[in-house]
Residue frames relative to the residue before (quaternion, step in Angstrom):
aa qw qx qy qz dx dy dz
M 1.0000 0.0000 0.0000 0.0000 0.00 0.00 0.00
K 0.4262 -0.7105 0.4996 0.2529 3.58 -0.87 0.94
K 0.4478 -0.6762 0.5183 0.2712 3.56 -1.16 0.69
I 0.0596 -0.8169 0.5728 -0.0316 3.58 -0.75 1.10
C 0.0176 -0.7656 0.6415 0.0453 3.55 -1.06 0.74
I 0.2438 -0.7661 0.5856 0.1037 3.53 -1.20 0.66
I 0.0971 -0.8241 0.5581 -0.0035 3.56 -0.81 1.05
T 0.0644 0.7633 -0.6424 0.0205 3.53 -1.28 0.54
R 0.1847 -0.7446 0.6220 0.1569 3.55 -1.31 0.19
I 0.0232 -0.8401 0.5386 -0.0591 3.57 -0.69 1.10
R 0.0585 -0.7445 0.6596 0.0853 3.47 -1.42 0.27
N 0.8551 -0.0269 -0.0135 0.5176 3.59 -0.84 1.05
D 0.5804 0.5935 -0.3797 0.4084 3.59 0.77 0.94
E 0.0900 0.8335 -0.5368 0.0955 3.57 0.76 1.03
F 0.5517 0.6325 -0.4043 0.3634 3.60 1.06 -0.66
F 0.7507 0.3687 -0.2134 0.5049 3.58 0.76 -1.02
L 0.5775 0.6126 -0.3890 0.3741 3.60 1.06 -0.63
K 0.6084 0.5526 -0.3603 0.4413 3.61 0.99 -0.73
K 0.6836 0.4649 -0.2781 0.4890 3.56 0.88 -0.95
W 0.6238 0.5606 -0.3268 0.4357 3.59 0.99 -0.86
I 0.6875 0.4701 -0.2760 0.4798 3.57 0.87 -0.97
K 0.6562 0.5191 -0.3210 0.4437 3.58 0.89 -0.90
Y 0.7067 0.4595 -0.2742 0.4628 3.58 0.85 -0.95
Y 0.7540 0.3951 -0.2422 0.4656 3.58 0.59 -1.10
G 0.5864 0.5660 -0.3714 0.4447 3.59 1.13 -0.55
S 0.6587 0.4990 -0.3021 0.4753 3.56 1.06 -0.76
Q 0.6642 0.5117 -0.2955 0.4579 3.57 1.18 -0.53
V 0.8469 0.1300 -0.0209 0.5152 3.60 0.68 -1.08
G 0.5699 -0.5732 0.3969 0.4348 3.61 1.25 -0.17
E 0.5497 -0.6608 0.4025 0.3150 3.57 -0.86 0.98
S 0.6495 0.5437 -0.3335 0.4140 3.61 0.97 -0.75
N 0.6806 0.4591 -0.2842 0.4952 3.59 1.28 -0.22
L 0.5490 0.5562 -0.4055 0.4742 3.56 1.29 0.46
F 0.0818 -0.7863 0.6121 0.0205 3.58 -0.95 0.93
V 0.0510 -0.7968 0.6012 -0.0330 3.54 -0.55 1.27
Y 0.1554 -0.7889 0.5921 0.0540 3.56 -0.58 1.20
L 0.2593 -0.7778 0.5581 0.1278 3.56 -0.65 1.15
D 0.3378 -0.7688 0.5163 0.1682 3.56 -0.72 1.12
G 0.7880 0.2037 -0.1941 0.5476 3.56 0.10 1.31
M 0.4672 -0.6853 0.4869 0.2741 3.55 -0.95 0.89
D 0.6046 0.5618 -0.3498 0.4433 3.59 1.26 -0.28
Q 0.5628 0.6346 -0.3724 0.3766 3.60 1.26 -0.21
N 0.0197 0.7746 -0.6313 0.0332 3.55 -1.03 0.89
I 0.3256 -0.7180 0.5811 0.2020 3.55 -1.21 0.58
S 0.3423 -0.7956 0.4733 0.1608 3.56 -0.69 1.12
F 0.7319 0.3645 -0.2354 0.5253 3.62 1.22 -0.12
D 0.6233 -0.5564 0.4079 0.3680 3.55 -1.29 0.41
C 0.2020 -0.8117 0.5421 0.0799 3.57 -0.66 1.13
G 0.4786 -0.6958 0.4299 0.3193 3.58 1.22 0.27
D 0.7978 -0.2822 0.2283 0.4813 3.57 -0.90 -0.98
V 0.3603 0.7422 -0.4909 0.2799 3.59 1.27 0.24
N 0.4053 -0.6914 0.5439 0.2487 3.57 -1.06 0.79
I 0.0452 -0.7957 0.6034 -0.0270 3.57 -0.42 1.27
I 0.0056 -0.8239 0.5635 -0.0603 3.59 -0.52 1.20
K 0.2858 -0.7531 0.5699 0.1625 3.56 -0.76 1.05
C 0.0797 -0.7912 0.6062 0.0125 3.55 -1.04 0.86
E 0.5975 -0.5227 0.4493 0.4097 3.54 -1.24 0.37
R 0.5321 -0.6715 0.4145 0.3067 3.54 -0.89 0.93
I 0.3124 -0.6914 0.6158 0.2125 3.54 -1.16 0.70
A 0.0822 -0.8374 0.5404 0.0038 3.55 0.01 1.30
G 0.5262 0.6402 -0.4693 0.3049 3.54 -1.34 0.19
H 0.7277 -0.4036 0.3160 0.4557 3.55 -1.35 -0.04
V 0.6527 -0.5804 0.3287 0.3592 3.56 -1.03 0.86
V 0.6509 0.5283 -0.3399 0.4263 3.63 0.91 -0.79
D 0.7049 0.4375 -0.2617 0.4932 3.57 0.83 -0.98
A 0.6514 0.5250 -0.3170 0.4466 3.58 0.94 -0.86
E 0.6458 0.5301 -0.3204 0.4464 3.57 1.02 -0.78
K 0.6188 0.5306 -0.3438 0.4662 3.60 1.02 -0.69
R 0.6887 0.4700 -0.2804 0.4756 3.56 0.94 -0.90
R 0.5991 0.5554 -0.3576 0.4525 3.60 1.11 -0.65
L 0.7114 0.4441 -0.2678 0.4744 3.60 0.88 -0.89
K 0.5728 0.5449 -0.3859 0.4755 3.59 1.16 -0.47
F 0.6356 0.5238 -0.3185 0.4692 3.58 1.00 -0.84
L 0.7012 0.4642 -0.2781 0.4642 3.60 0.81 -0.97
S 0.6015 0.5384 -0.3585 0.4688 3.60 1.09 -0.61
D 0.6545 0.5034 -0.3056 0.4742 3.58 0.99 -0.84
M 0.6579 0.5001 -0.3129 0.4681 3.60 0.96 -0.82
A 0.6270 0.5376 -0.3356 0.4531 3.57 1.00 -0.79
A 0.6399 0.5294 -0.3231 0.4537 3.58 0.97 -0.85
I 0.6451 0.5070 -0.3125 0.4788 3.57 1.03 -0.79
H 0.6765 0.5041 -0.2969 0.4474 3.59 0.89 -0.93
L 0.5933 0.5852 -0.3671 0.4133 3.60 1.14 -0.52
N 0.5236 0.6045 -0.4180 0.4309 3.58 1.27 -0.09
N 0.7799 0.3117 -0.1474 0.5224 3.57 1.21 -0.58
Y 0.7552 0.3229 -0.1709 0.5443 3.57 1.26 -0.34
D 0.4899 -0.6547 0.4957 0.2926 3.54 -1.26 0.51
I 0.7969 0.1273 -0.0161 0.5904 3.55 1.07 -0.83
I 0.1238 -0.7542 0.6399 0.0798 3.56 -1.10 0.81
I 0.1292 -0.7528 0.6402 0.0820 3.54 -1.06 0.84
G 0.0768 -0.7945 0.6022 0.0139 3.56 -0.71 1.11
V 0.1353 0.7931 -0.5761 0.1442 3.57 -0.63 1.14
D 0.5124 -0.5823 0.5154 0.3643 3.53 -1.28 0.33
V 0.6546 -0.5686 0.3400 0.3643 3.55 -1.21 0.49
D 0.6953 0.4261 -0.2785 0.5074 3.61 1.24 -0.27
E 0.6180 0.5370 -0.3312 0.4690 3.59 1.26 0.41
F 0.0767 -0.8160 0.5722 -0.0294 3.53 -0.91 1.01
L 0.2461 -0.7769 0.5694 0.1078 3.54 -0.61 1.21
V 0.0443 -0.8309 0.5513 -0.0602 3.55 -0.57 1.23
V 0.3394 -0.6854 0.6055 0.2198 3.54 -1.09 0.83
D 0.5839 -0.5838 0.4225 0.3739 3.59 -0.96 0.83
P 0.4651 -0.7216 0.4372 0.2680 3.62 -0.60 1.12
K 0.5607 0.6183 -0.3984 0.3803 3.61 1.13 -0.46
L 0.6439 0.5209 -0.3205 0.4597 3.60 1.22 -0.41
N 0.2406 -0.8032 0.5051 0.2045 3.58 1.25 -0.46
L 0.5048 0.6160 -0.4318 0.4234 3.57 0.95 0.99
S 0.4356 -0.6579 0.5423 0.2886 3.58 -1.14 0.63
L 0.6880 -0.4492 0.3544 0.4463 3.57 -1.26 0.14
P 0.6874 0.4665 -0.3190 0.4562 3.65 0.75 -0.88
Q 0.6395 0.5258 -0.3358 0.4492 3.59 0.96 -0.78
Y 0.7003 0.4677 -0.2771 0.4627 3.56 0.89 -0.91
L 0.7137 0.4617 -0.2740 0.4499 3.58 0.76 -1.02
S 0.5933 0.5761 -0.3684 0.4248 3.60 1.12 -0.54
K 0.6699 0.4931 -0.2903 0.4731 3.58 1.19 -0.49
K 0.6393 0.5735 -0.3106 0.4073 3.58 1.25 -0.42
E 0.3294 -0.6713 0.6227 0.2307 3.52 -1.25 0.63
I 0.0024 -0.8124 0.5808 -0.0514 3.59 -0.26 1.26
N 0.3239 -0.7788 0.5058 0.1806 3.55 -0.41 1.21
I 0.7981 -0.0492 0.0666 0.5968 3.58 0.72 -1.10
S 0.8175 -0.0888 0.1008 0.5601 3.58 0.71 -1.06
L 0.1482 -0.7572 0.6300 0.0878 3.52 -1.35 0.34
S 0.1825 -0.7888 0.5819 0.0765 3.57 -1.05 0.84
G 0.2908 -0.6836 0.6289 0.2292 3.52 -1.30 0.45
L 0.5790 -0.5686 0.4367 0.3882 3.60 -1.15 0.48
G 0.4357 -0.7275 0.4743 0.2366 3.59 -0.84 1.01
V 0.0343 -0.7856 0.6169 -0.0311 3.57 -0.73 1.14
D 0.1155 -0.8252 0.5527 0.0135 3.57 -0.15 1.35
V 0.2212 -0.8277 0.5061 0.0996 3.57 -0.05 1.33
G 0.1277 -0.8051 0.5775 0.0442 3.57 -0.90 0.97
Q 0.4237 -0.6529 0.5487 0.3050 3.55 -1.36 -0.17
H 0.2807 -0.7231 0.6046 0.1808 3.56 -0.81 0.99
L 0.3485 -0.8036 0.4428 0.1917 3.56 -0.17 1.31
E 0.6867 0.4759 -0.2877 0.4682 3.61 1.13 -0.50
Q 0.7775 0.3482 -0.1685 0.4959 3.59 1.18 -0.41
E 0.7865 0.3321 -0.1452 0.5001 3.60 1.10 -0.60
K 0.4036 -0.7374 0.5052 0.1954 3.55 -1.01 0.94
I 0.7044 -0.3850 0.3607 0.4748 3.54 -1.37 -0.06
I 0.5450 -0.6583 0.4148 0.3122 3.56 -0.95 0.89
N 0.2324 -0.7283 0.6312 0.1309 3.55 -1.15 0.78
D 0.2987 -0.8136 0.4684 0.1717 3.59 -0.28 1.22
S 0.5920 0.5641 -0.3785 0.4337 3.61 1.23 -0.05
Q 0.6902 0.4147 -0.2562 0.5347 3.58 1.32 -0.14
P 0.6330 -0.5189 0.3899 0.4220 3.62 -1.15 0.47
F 0.5263 -0.6652 0.4334 0.3044 3.57 -0.85 1.00
L 0.7472 0.4355 -0.2397 0.4412 3.58 0.81 -0.98
E 0.5342 0.5472 -0.4360 0.4744 3.57 1.26 0.20
Q 0.7171 0.4250 -0.2294 0.5025 3.57 1.29 -0.38
R 0.7500 0.2994 -0.1751 0.5632 3.58 1.25 -0.26
Q 0.2015 -0.8351 0.5084 0.0593 3.57 -0.64 1.18
F 0.7916 0.3455 -0.1258 0.4880 3.57 1.14 -0.62
A 0.0165 -0.7940 0.6075 -0.0171 3.53 -1.22 0.58
V 0.3824 -0.6528 0.5939 0.2737 3.52 -1.38 0.29
L 0.3436 -0.7114 0.5712 0.2227 3.59 -0.89 0.92
S 0.0121 -0.8708 0.4815 -0.0987 3.49 -0.03 1.40
S 0.4162 -0.6980 0.5281 0.2462 3.56 -0.83 1.01
R 0.5489 0.6275 -0.3913 0.3896 3.59 1.17 -0.50
Y 0.7679 0.3338 -0.1804 0.5160 3.58 1.06 -0.69
T 0.4688 0.5836 -0.4838 0.4533 3.56 1.23 0.42
K 0.0815 0.8585 -0.4908 0.1241 3.52 0.37 1.31
P 0.4374 -0.6719 0.5248 0.2859 3.60 -1.09 0.68
C 0.0895 0.8723 -0.4728 0.0875 3.54 0.73 1.12
V 0.6704 0.4390 -0.2920 0.5222 3.60 1.26 -0.28
I 0.0487 0.8159 -0.5727 0.0629 3.60 -0.65 1.07
T 0.2195 -0.7712 0.5848 0.1230 3.54 -1.25 0.56
K 0.7405 0.2595 -0.1809 0.5929 3.57 1.33 -0.04
P 0.6231 -0.5307 0.3934 0.4187 3.61 -1.16 0.42
V 0.0234 0.7845 -0.6168 0.0593 3.56 -0.95 0.96
V 0.3326 -0.6623 0.6044 0.2924 3.52 -1.38 -0.05
W 0.2524 -0.7691 0.5713 0.1357 3.55 -0.50 1.20
G 0.4200 -0.6513 0.5640 0.2851 3.55 -1.17 0.61
S 0.7450 -0.3928 0.2790 0.4614 3.58 -1.29 0.21
G 0.8496 0.1581 -0.1339 0.4850 3.55 -1.01 0.89
F 0.5128 -0.6424 0.4003 0.4052 3.61 1.29 0.25
H 0.3718 0.7880 -0.4476 0.2012 3.63 1.22 0.23
R 0.7997 0.0070 -0.0228 0.5999 3.59 1.17 -0.30
V 0.3480 -0.6607 0.6077 0.2704 3.51 -1.39 0.18
K 0.4157 -0.7445 0.4602 0.2473 3.57 -0.49 1.16
K 0.8494 0.1411 -0.1690 0.4796 3.54 -1.07 1.01
H 0.7093 0.3762 -0.2706 0.5311 3.60 1.23 0.30
N 0.4894 -0.6342 0.5155 0.3043 3.53 -1.25 0.53
F 0.3731 -0.7083 0.5444 0.2504 3.59 -1.28 -0.10
H 0.1742 -0.7545 0.6193 0.1297 3.55 -1.29 0.35
I 0.2393 -0.7781 0.5679 0.1217 3.58 -0.72 1.10
D 0.3188 -0.7751 0.5177 0.1721 3.56 -0.54 1.17
E 0.5119 -0.6926 0.4257 0.2774 3.58 -0.97 0.86
N 0.7655 0.3531 -0.1901 0.5032 3.60 1.21 -0.36
L 0.6254 0.5185 -0.3418 0.4725 3.59 1.27 0.21
F 0.0662 -0.7823 0.6193 0.0007 3.54 -1.08 0.87
L 0.1958 -0.7618 0.6056 0.1206 3.57 -0.94 0.92
F 0.1649 -0.7967 0.5783 0.0602 3.56 -0.37 1.28
H 0.1294 -0.7799 0.6112 0.0388 3.55 -0.84 1.10
F 0.1571 -0.8262 0.5390 0.0455 3.58 -0.76 1.10
G 0.3984 0.7574 -0.4511 0.2531 3.59 1.23 0.16
C 0.7411 0.3572 -0.2041 0.5306 3.60 1.27 -0.33
F 0.5105 0.7281 -0.3630 0.2784 3.59 1.23 0.16
D 0.7731 0.2217 -0.1697 0.5695 3.60 1.23 0.21
M 0.4034 -0.7503 0.4735 0.2240 3.55 -0.51 1.22
Q 0.6490 0.5219 -0.3388 0.4378 3.60 0.90 -0.80
M 0.6253 0.5325 -0.3365 0.4606 3.57 1.03 -0.73
L 0.6532 0.4999 -0.3165 0.4724 3.59 0.97 -0.80
L 0.6459 0.5137 -0.3198 0.4655 3.60 0.97 -0.81
D 0.6372 0.5288 -0.3215 0.4594 3.57 1.03 -0.77
R 0.6447 0.5334 -0.3314 0.4358 3.57 1.05 -0.67
F 0.5650 0.5658 -0.3905 0.4562 3.58 1.22 -0.34
K 0.6507 0.5083 -0.3072 0.4730 3.59 1.24 -0.41
D 0.5574 0.6042 -0.3817 0.4226 3.58 1.30 -0.17
A 0.3308 -0.7874 0.4903 0.1735 3.57 -0.20 1.31
D 0.5991 0.5779 -0.3498 0.4297 3.57 1.11 -0.71
R 0.6903 0.4614 -0.2761 0.4841 3.59 0.92 -0.90
M 0.6618 0.5156 -0.3194 0.4406 3.58 0.89 -0.89
K 0.6360 0.5398 -0.3222 0.4476 3.57 1.01 -0.81
S 0.7099 0.4536 -0.2465 0.4791 3.58 1.13 -0.68
G 0.6016 -0.6180 0.3402 0.3748 3.59 1.27 0.19
W 0.3777 0.7611 -0.4549 0.2666 3.58 1.17 0.53
E 0.4534 0.7245 -0.4520 0.2554 3.64 1.16 -0.32
R 0.6803 0.4788 -0.2956 0.4696 3.61 0.81 -0.95
H 0.6409 0.5363 -0.3181 0.4477 3.57 1.00 -0.85
I 0.6747 0.4860 -0.2969 0.4695 3.59 0.90 -0.89
K 0.6258 0.5376 -0.3375 0.4532 3.60 1.01 -0.79
K 0.6302 0.5343 -0.3335 0.4540 3.59 1.02 -0.79
R 0.6436 0.5453 -0.3279 0.4253 3.57 1.04 -0.72
T 0.5955 0.5686 -0.3796 0.4219 3.61 1.10 -0.47
R 0.5092 0.6487 -0.4234 0.3751 3.61 1.22 -0.33
T 0.6157 0.5548 -0.3556 0.4321 3.59 0.99 -0.77
I 0.6525 0.5007 -0.3088 0.4776 3.57 0.97 -0.86
D 0.6367 0.5304 -0.3189 0.4599 3.58 1.01 -0.83
Y 0.6605 0.5061 -0.3037 0.4640 3.59 0.92 -0.91
V 0.6816 0.5047 -0.2874 0.4451 3.57 0.85 -1.03
T 0.6771 0.5003 -0.2852 0.4582 3.57 1.06 -0.79
K 0.7985 0.3672 -0.1535 0.4517 3.58 0.92 -0.92
I 0.7149 0.4248 -0.2551 0.4933 3.61 1.13 -0.51
K 0.4674 -0.6798 0.4895 0.2824 3.57 -0.85 0.96
A 0.4047 -0.7521 0.4744 0.2135 3.56 -0.73 1.08
K 0.3235 -0.7171 0.5893 0.1839 3.52 -1.16 0.78
S 0.6505 -0.4992 0.3930 0.4162 3.57 -1.28 0.14
G 0.4295 -0.7106 0.4947 0.2564 3.58 -0.74 1.03
D 0.6501 0.5278 -0.3256 0.4390 3.59 0.92 -0.87
K 0.6856 0.4720 -0.2880 0.4735 3.60 1.02 -0.70
W 0.7999 0.3723 -0.1653 0.4406 3.56 0.78 -1.05
M 0.5184 0.6282 -0.4315 0.3878 3.63 1.15 -0.27
P 0.6712 0.4670 -0.3228 0.4767 3.66 0.85 -0.77
I 0.6261 0.5311 -0.3398 0.4589 3.59 1.07 -0.67
A 0.6478 0.5092 -0.3111 0.4737 3.58 0.96 -0.87
R 0.6351 0.5259 -0.3291 0.4602 3.58 1.00 -0.81
L 0.6489 0.5154 -0.3121 0.4647 3.58 0.99 -0.82
I 0.6446 0.5160 -0.3186 0.4656 3.59 0.92 -0.89
Q 0.7093 0.4728 -0.2691 0.4482 3.57 0.83 -0.99
T 0.6115 0.5643 -0.3454 0.4340 3.57 1.13 -0.60
Y 0.8174 0.3084 -0.1219 0.4712 3.57 0.91 -0.94
T 0.7122 0.3799 -0.2803 0.5195 3.60 1.20 0.10
R 0.1572 -0.7843 0.5985 0.0437 3.53 -1.18 0.73
P 0.4697 -0.6080 0.5316 0.3566 3.60 -1.16 0.45
I 0.5790 -0.6285 0.3873 0.3462 3.59 -1.00 0.74
Y 0.6859 0.4940 -0.2873 0.4505 3.60 1.16 -0.50
A 0.8024 0.1285 -0.0714 0.5784 3.65 1.21 -0.19
W 0.2859 -0.7997 0.5053 0.1531 3.59 -0.20 1.28
N 0.7406 0.4055 -0.2300 0.4839 3.61 1.12 -0.57
K 0.5655 0.4868 -0.4398 0.4998 3.54 1.04 0.91
P 0.4630 -0.6619 0.4982 0.3152 3.62 -1.09 0.57
S 0.1898 -0.7727 0.5959 0.1086 3.57 -1.28 0.38
M 0.2930 -0.7349 0.5820 0.1879 3.56 -1.26 0.52
L 0.4668 -0.7096 0.4255 0.3123 3.62 1.25 0.38
F 0.6397 -0.5608 0.3022 0.4300 3.59 1.08 0.82
L 0.4430 0.6725 -0.4700 0.3614 3.60 1.21 0.42
T 0.1958 -0.7455 0.6228 0.1343 3.57 -1.06 0.77
M 0.0304 -0.8407 0.5372 -0.0616 3.53 -0.16 1.34
V 0.0775 -0.7946 0.6022 -0.0035 3.58 -0.32 1.30
V 0.0274 -0.8158 0.5773 -0.0211 3.59 -0.84 0.99
S 0.4644 -0.5898 0.5690 0.3356 3.48 -1.40 0.25
I 0.4141 -0.7028 0.5178 0.2579 3.58 -0.83 0.99
P 0.5051 -0.6781 0.4356 0.3087 3.63 -0.69 1.02
E 0.6237 -0.6090 0.3640 0.3280 3.53 -1.00 0.93
R 0.6431 0.5714 -0.3365 0.3830 3.60 0.98 -0.80
F 0.6311 0.5351 -0.3390 0.4478 3.63 1.23 -0.28
R 0.4259 0.7756 -0.4232 0.1947 3.60 1.23 -0.42
K 0.7966 0.3190 -0.1566 0.4889 3.59 0.87 -0.90
T 0.4536 0.7049 -0.4473 0.3119 3.59 1.26 0.15
L 0.8115 0.1308 -0.0277 0.5689 3.60 1.07 -0.79
């Protein structure tokens, strides 16, 4: 079995960190998780078990510039960890890489069988909230038992699995100077847009607003709007189609990013994923 570690860097995000630790800890073991806290003022109020929690000097400034420096830091940390691990997974704290449950394999079991040249991506599944059908999220229950719909988004089809030192672009959205490969059995679930009340609460966070997050948060409400207003298609039917589109099309401004050709594809999340997260 290949050795795998998972890294992230966070600030003021305990809500998702609990789920992140529970899920990834069950996959690779808590001692193989590395959480970098963005700021010496950051503390975790709950027991993180054997997770490696490391405080760092804050990366201050406007969100665009700060995000570039955050990913440069994580790229450097990933390169260091590759001295001790075969595979590094870099994800944000609201992102969860899942092997298709129909295979009945854990992440280490599945990835250990793969020939990964440089990087590997899961299909981006941007989970939303259907405002007419779904209530405020209950964090004590599985997320996907409470959320049925998602946008198949090239933005979250990220090259988050690496086997060699790389330089990730902002938000892990690409690996600079390298292409990407979307695996047929991997899915990256993004939950940053899955609850309207949570997004509204973030507008009250002076720390985020000061750093220029207002426009970014407003963009995230689009996922909720799409999920609420667009009739969902079958996930099992359209996920392979979205993967095919993203594999062979590129935005004109970045050849090494996937594209959905301006299509907004809302799907029902297949039932078999309900208890994974």
